N, C-alpha and C positions, 0 to 999 in steps of 0.2 A: 579350736572353738571360736577364737576371736574372729578369724576369717569367715567362718560360717555365719556368725551373727552379723558381721559387716555386710555380707552379700544378701542376707535374708531380710534385714530391716527395711530397705526400700520397698520390697514386695509386700511386706505387712502393712506399711503405710498406704500403698496403692490399694490394697484389698480393703482396708478399713474405710477408705473414701468411696469405694464402689458398693459397699453393703447397703441395701435398701432399708435403712433404719433412720428415724428422725435424728437430726444432729443439731445440738445447741450451737449458738454462735461461737462459743469458746472452743468448739472443736477445730476451728481454724488453726489454733495454736498446737494441735496435736502433731502436725507434720513438723513444726519447728522443733519441738522437743525430740522427736524421733531422729531428725537429721543431726541434732546436736549430739545425741548419744552415738550416732554413727561416726561423727568426728572424733569423739573420745576413743571409740574402738580403733579407728585408723591410727591415732597417736599411740595407743597401746601396742598395736601390731608393729609399729615402727620400732619400738623398743625391744621387740623379740627377735629381730633379724640383724645379724652382723652386716655392717655396711659393705664389706668386700665379698659377701657370699650370696648365693641364691638358695632359698629354702623351698623345698617342694612340699605340697600338701595333696591329700586325697589320691594317693597312688600316682602322682606326677601330673594330674590334670590341672593343678593350680601351682603357681610359683610366685614368690615375691623376692625382689632384690632392691638394690638402692634406687634403680631407675623407676620401676613401676610404683614403689612405695611413695616416691616423691610425687607422682601424679595422683596417687590414691588420696594422700592427705590434702592436696590442693583441691581435688574434686569434692571431697567431703566438706571442706571449709566453705567453698563457694556455694555448694548445694544448700548448706545450712543458712548462710547469710541471705541467699536469694529467697529461700522460703520465708525468712523473717521479713524481708522487704515486701514479699508478695501479699502478706496478710492484709494490711490497710489498702494496698493498691487494688487488689481484687475486690475488696468490699466496695470501694468507690465505683469500680466498673460494674458491679452487680446493681448498685443503687441507681446508676444511670441507664440501666437497661441494656448495656452492651453484652453482659454475660448473665445467663440464667443459673439457677441453682444446679440444674443438671449439667450444664457446661462446666461449672466450677468443680463438680465432682469429677468430671472427665479430666479437667486440667490437673487436679491434684493426683489422680491415679496415674495419668500419663507421665507426670513429673517423677513419680516414684519409679515407674518402669524405666524412664530415661536414666535416672541416677543408678538404678540397679544394673542396667545393661552397660553403662559406662564402667562401673566398677568390675563387672564380669569381664569386659574387654581388657581392662588393665591387669587383672590378676590371673587370667587363664594362662596355662602353659601350652595350650593347643591352638594352632593357627586356625583350624576349622571352627572351634568355639569362638575365637576372636572375631572371625568373619561374621558369624551368626549374630553375635552380641552387637557388633557395630551396625549391622543392618537393622536389628530391632530397635536400637537407640535412634536411628534415623527415622524409622516409621513413627515412633512415639513423638519425636520432635515435629514431624510433618503434621500430625493431628493437632498439636498445640499451636502451630503457625496458623492453622485454619480455624482457630477457636472463635473468632468474631463472626464467622459465616458471612462475610461480605465478598462481593466479586473479586476485589483486589486480594483479599486474604486467600481465597480459593485458588486464584491464579498463582500466587507466590508459593502456596503449599504444593500445588501441582507441579510447578517448575522444580521445586526442591525434590519432590518425589521422583520425577523423571530423571533429572541429572544425578541425583543420589543413587537411583537404581542402576543407571549406566556405570557409575563409578564403582559400585559394589560388585557389579558383574565383572568389570576389569580386574578388581582385586581378587575375585574368585579364580580367574585365570592364573593369577600369580600364585595362589595357594596350590592349584593343580600342578603347575610347573615345578614348584618346590617339592611336592609329594613325589612327582616323577623322578626328580634328581635324587631324592632320598632313597627311593625304591631301587634305583640303579646301584646304590651303595649297600644294599642288603638290609635297609631299615624298612620294616614292614608294619602294617597295622597303625596303631596310634603313634608308635615310635617315629613314623615318617613325618609327623607334623608336630611333635613335641619340641618346644623351643629349646629346652635344655639339651636335648640330644642333638638337634640340628646345630646348636651353637658349638657343641663339642666336636662335631664332625664337619663343620663349615668349610674347612680347608680342603676337604676331599670331595665336595659336591661338584657336579658338572658345571663349569663356569659359564658355558653358553646358555644353559637352561636358567641359571641363576641371574644372568644379566638380563635375559628377556623377562624373567619374573619380576625383577626390580622395575623395569620399564612399565609393566602392567600395574604393579603396586603403586608406582608414583602417579600414574594417571588416575587410578581408582581412588586411592587414599588422598591424593592431591585434590580431588573434587571435594571431599568431605573436610579437608583442611583449609579450603578457601584459597588455594594457590591458583594463580593465573596460568593457563587460560580456562580453568574449570570452575571459576568463581561466580558465575552469573546468577546462581540461585541465592547467594548470600545476602545481597542488599535487600531484595524483596522479602526474604524471610525475616530479616531484622525489622523492616519497616511495617509489615502488616500483622505480625504476631503480637501478643501481649508482651509488655516490656520484660517480665521475668524470663521469658524464653529468649529474648534478645541477649540478656545478660548471660544466660547459660550457654547459648550458642557461641558467643565470643569468648567467654571465660572458660568453658569446659569442653564442649563437643569438638571444637577445632583442635584442641590440645590432645584429646583422646585419639582422634584420627591420626594426628601427627606422631603420637607415640607408636601406633601400629606401623607407621611408615619407617620409624627409626629401627624397629625390629627387622623389617625386611632389608633395610639398608645395611645393617650390621652383618646379616647373613650373606648378602651379595658381596660385600667388600672382602669378607673372609674367604669366599670361594674364588673371587677374581684375583686375589693377591694384588690389588691395585685400588686406587682411589677414584676410579672412573665414576662410580655412583655420586661421589662428592661433586664432581664437575657438572654432572647433569642437574643435581639439586641446586647448585650455585646458579645456573642459568635460569631455572624457573623461579628461584628465590628473588633474583634481581628483577625479573619481569614482574613479579608480584609487587615488589617495592615501588617500582616506577609506575605501574598501572594504578596501584592504590593511591599514590600521591597525586597523580594527574587527575584522576576521576573525582577526588575530593572537591576540587575547584568548582565543578559544575553542579553540585548537589543543592537541592532546595528543601530536602527533607532531613531533619536533624538526625534521625536514626540511620538513614542511608549514609549520611556524612561519616558517622562513627563506624559504620560497617566497612566502609572503604579503608578506614584507619586500621581495622582488624586485618584486612588483606595485606596492607603494608607491613604490619608487624609480623604476620606469619611469614612473609617473604624475608624479613630481616632475621627471623629465627632460623629459617632454612639456610640463609647465608652463613650464619654462625656455626650451624652444624656441618656445613660443607667444608669449612676450613679445617685442615688436618692439624688440629692443635687442641689439646685437652682444655686449655684456658678458654678458647673460643667455644668449645662444647659446653663447658660449665657456665659460661656467660649466656649462651643460648637457653640453657635450662633455667637460669635465673630470670631471663627475659620472659620465658613462658609463665613463670610464677607472677611476675610483676604486671605483665600485660593482662593476665586473667583477673587480678585483683583490681587494677586501676580501671580497666575497661568496663567491668561489671559495676564498679562504683559510679562511673559516668552514666551508665544506663539507669542506675537507681535514681540519680538526679534528673536525668532526662525524662524518666517515666512520670515523676511527680510534676515536673514542669509542663509536660504535655497535658496532664490532667487539669492543671490550673488554667491553662490557656485553651484547652480543647482543640489543639491543632499541633501538627508535627512540622508545619512550615517554618523554615528559618526566618522568613520575613514577618511572621506574626507572633513570634516569641520574643518579647522585649521586656526589659526592666525586672528581671527576676530578683535582683537585689532589693527592689522596692516591695515586691510581692511576698518574697520569702528569702530572707538573707541566707539561711542555711542551705537551701536548694541552690541559690546563686553561687555561694562560696564553694559548695560541693562540686558544681559543674566547672567552675573556673579552676579550682585546684586540680581536679581530675584532668582537665585539658592540659594544664601546664605539665602535669606528671606524664601523661601519655605522649606528649610532644618531646619528652626526654630532657626536660630542663632540670638542673639541680635545684634543691637538694634531694629530689626524689630518686628512688632506686633505679628507674629506667635509664637515667643518665649514666649510672655505673655500668649497667649491662651493655648499653650501646657503646660506651667508651671502650670497654674491653673487646667487644667485637671489632670495632674500628681499629684498635691498636693491632690486633692480630692480622686484620685485613691489610693494613699498611705494610706489615712485614712479609706476608706471604703472597698477597695479590695487590700490589701497589696501584694498578690501574683501577681497582674497584673503589679505592678511597674517595676520589673526587666525586664519583657518581653517588655514593652513599651520603656524603656530606651535602651535596646539592639536594638529594631527595629528602633528607631530614630537615633541611632548611625550608623547603617547599611545604612539607607536612606541617611544620610549625606555623607557617604563614597561613595555610589553608584552613587550619583549625582555629587559630586565634582570631582571625578576621571576623567570622560569623559569631563566635562564642562571645567576644567582647560586646557585640551588639545585643546578644541575648541577655547578657548579665547586666550591662551598664546602660543600655539604651533606655529611651523614654518609654515608660510602660504604656501599652495599648489598652483601651477599654475592654472590659469583658473578663478580666482576671477574677477567678473565683476561689473562695475558700473551700478547702477540701473537707468533706464531712467526717473523714477519719484522718487523724493526725499521722503523718508519715513516720515510720521507724527509721531513725537516722544512724543507729548503731552499725549496720552493715557498711554504709558509706564511710563513716569515721574509722571503722576497724580496717578496711581495705586501704584507705589512704594513709592511715597511721603506720601500717606495716611497710608500705612503699616508702614512706618518709624515713622510718627507722633504718631500713636496709640501705637507703641512700646516705645516711649519716654515719652508720657503723655496720660493718660486715663482720659478724662473729667468725672466728677462725674455724670453729666446729662446723658451722653452717657451710662455709666455703669448702671445707674438706668433704662434707657429705655431697656437695655438688660435684666434686671431682670424682668421688666414688661412683656416683650415678652416671657421669660422663664416660666412665670406663666401659660401660655397656653400649655406648653409642657407636663406637668404631669397631670394625671387624678385625 
């Protein structure tokens, strides 16, 4: 029952916003309450499942284990806090004429569809359903990227649609090949694509078919995860869409696509009886880290700057997963959590800063500390956290990944240290001017006071994990990491 309510609630929220009935201004908070209830349901579901077991629902169509429950709780948390941030942000956009009431209804309804499809993707036990859910999530995100109806937003949405469509087509080839490999072993019908059955029979699947399937899955899902060289849609989608969608893209949708890639990787490893998929993932992860860091330097748009930071961090997560070590796998999962929280927090601060200055240009955002100390401090602390500086938790996850890399792939360590140092430099140089520089004329008071709880909550969690790692939480990460490797 808990899982049914969890999957149904986002659709009810989306439907409520589409109904052609007059809505009082307080209706804006309806979504916030709904997503908070969804978070409570996710936490309740977490307590119903043993950490070392996979529990099936609805005749095997849905399943939950330590890995996907970890992503489910994170998705519900960021979905709630982003909806909370979006209330005053979207009111300002509507007042300034950038969004109409009809577009606001469309935004809230598509946001509900996006959250619902991400949760379906995470909890389904069927690869075909996973593929459909991920495609539907992408389409809803495309509509939100184009919400402003400007030429630039249409171009960004169109590029996202085209590249995402190519990616999902490649992922479909991977699903077809896995179905063929399963059919060869006598698995028929839905059993051929059920994850629990494929997992139990992974060592008997055709290794050649599974290897090719993983290559297609990496190309297809790597597109949606923001991995290089399939990343070119991501900066434009961040820059041209409303800030709440930027927070969700970096904080959630990239992670959901990467979760799907982890399932394909585990099946391929089990079939091949080798860690060849790890080496492939390592190469593309390293390319993503280096490309993301180098492209930060040339950015003049604040949202594009942090979008390339997302590419860098997805590459670092890929490297952590590629290392054949449970500590590295657990550290990569920890990094997914912390990156989602901190990066969305940064976009919360950036969104209000852009509204105060009416520009996304790095050269024209100055003196945030003078205009709004809380926004300035939020952006500064978020940047320090995302750069991996102590005492924030990203320092812990990056240190663990680097420690394992030094033991297993020593040649990788100097490259990663150089990349992390460049990322710190490329982020702090423009941000210190944005925060401490002399304020430019034209800074405006916002007509609706920003909600700062999401920013404080996300940074607070990142700080607590950096200062103290509960043994139970680390153990749960190790349980989740057990499903990463075949």
